[in-house]
C-alpha positions in Angstrom: -19.6 4.6 -7.9 -19.3 8.4 -8.0 -19.1 10.1 -4.8 -20.7 13.7 -4.8 -20.3 16.2 -2.2 -23.9 15.7 -1.1 -23.8 12.0 -1.1 -23.8 10.2 2.2 -20.4 8.6 2.9 -20.3 4.9 2.4 -20.7 2.6 5.3 -17.4 1.7 7.0 -17.6 -1.8 5.4 -18.1 -0.4 1.9 -15.3 2.0 2.4 -13.0 -0.8 3.6 -13.9 -2.8 0.5 -13.3 0.1 -1.9 -9.8 0.8 -0.1 -8.9 -2.8 -0.2 -9.8 -3.2 -3.8 -7.9 0.0 -4.7 -4.8 -1.1 -2.8 -4.9 -4.7 -4.4 -5.2 -3.1 -7.9 -2.4 -0.5 -7.2 -0.1 -2.9 -5.9 -0.5 -5.1 -9.0 0.2 -2.2 -11.2 3.2 -1.0 -9.3 4.6 -4.4 -8.7 4.9 -4.7 -12.5 6.8 -1.5 -12.9 10.5 -2.0 -14.2 12.9 -2.2 -11.4 15.4 0.6 -11.6 18.4 0.9 -9.5 17.3 2.5 -6.3 19.2 3.4 -3.3 17.0 4.8 -0.5 20.0 6.0 1.5 21.4 7.9 -1.6 17.8 9.4 -2.3 17.6 10.4 1.4 21.0 12.2 1.3 19.9 13.8 -1.9 16.9 15.1 0.0 14.5 13.4 -2.4 12.6 11.3 0.1 10.2 13.1 2.3 10.4 12.4 6.0 6.7 11.2 5.9 7.8 8.6 3.4 10.7 7.4 5.5 8.5 7.3 8.5 5.9 5.3 6.7 8.4 2.9 5.4 9.7 2.3 8.9 6.1 1.9 10.1 5.6 -0.8 7.4 8.8 -2.6 8.6 7.3 -2.6 12.1 3.8 -3.7 11.1 5.0 -6.4 8.6 8.6 -7.4 9.6 8.1 -10.8 7.8 6.9 -9.2 4.5 9.1 -6.0 4.3 11.9 -6.1 7.0 13.9 -3.6 4.8 11.2 -1.3 3.8 13.3 1.7 4.1 15.5 0.6 1.4 13.1 -1.2 -1.0 12.2 0.0 -4.5 8.4 0.9 -4.7 7.8 -2.1 -7.0 9.4 -4.5 -4.4 7.4 -3.1 -1.7 4.2 -3.4 -3.7 5.1 -7.1 -4.5 5.8 -7.8 -1.0 2.6 -6.3 0.4 0.3 -7.7 -2.3 -0.7 -10.8 -0.2 -1.7 -8.5 2.6 -3.8 -6.2 0.4 -5.5 -9.2 -1.2 -6.1 -10.6 2.5 -7.8 -7.4 3.4 -9.8 -7.4 0.1 -11.0 -10.9 0.9 -12.0 -10.1 4.4 -13.9 -6.9 3.3 -15.8 -9.0 0.7 -16.5 -11.7 3.2 -18.0 -9.2 5.7 -20.1 -7.5 2.9 -21.6 -10.8 2.0 -22.7 -11.7 5.5 
């Protein structure tokens, strides 16, 4: 679906489906990236991690403590693998809502 500037925005349900589908796909792709050595503390000390990234990682740990309790220190691939079940849950819920 191509969204042109003059197109009406999708309904909230369709938008939720599009976002959930994208997150599910993206998490699959990122989860399969090779795992490199990653030290978030070292990256932060080197100034490579933006404050927004660190804040978002802390928020993930707050929202999903059972999935990503150490989000601040996790490699992006590990985060994606851990959050995949949640993303697919959202996608299932969006599809169910659209089919009603």
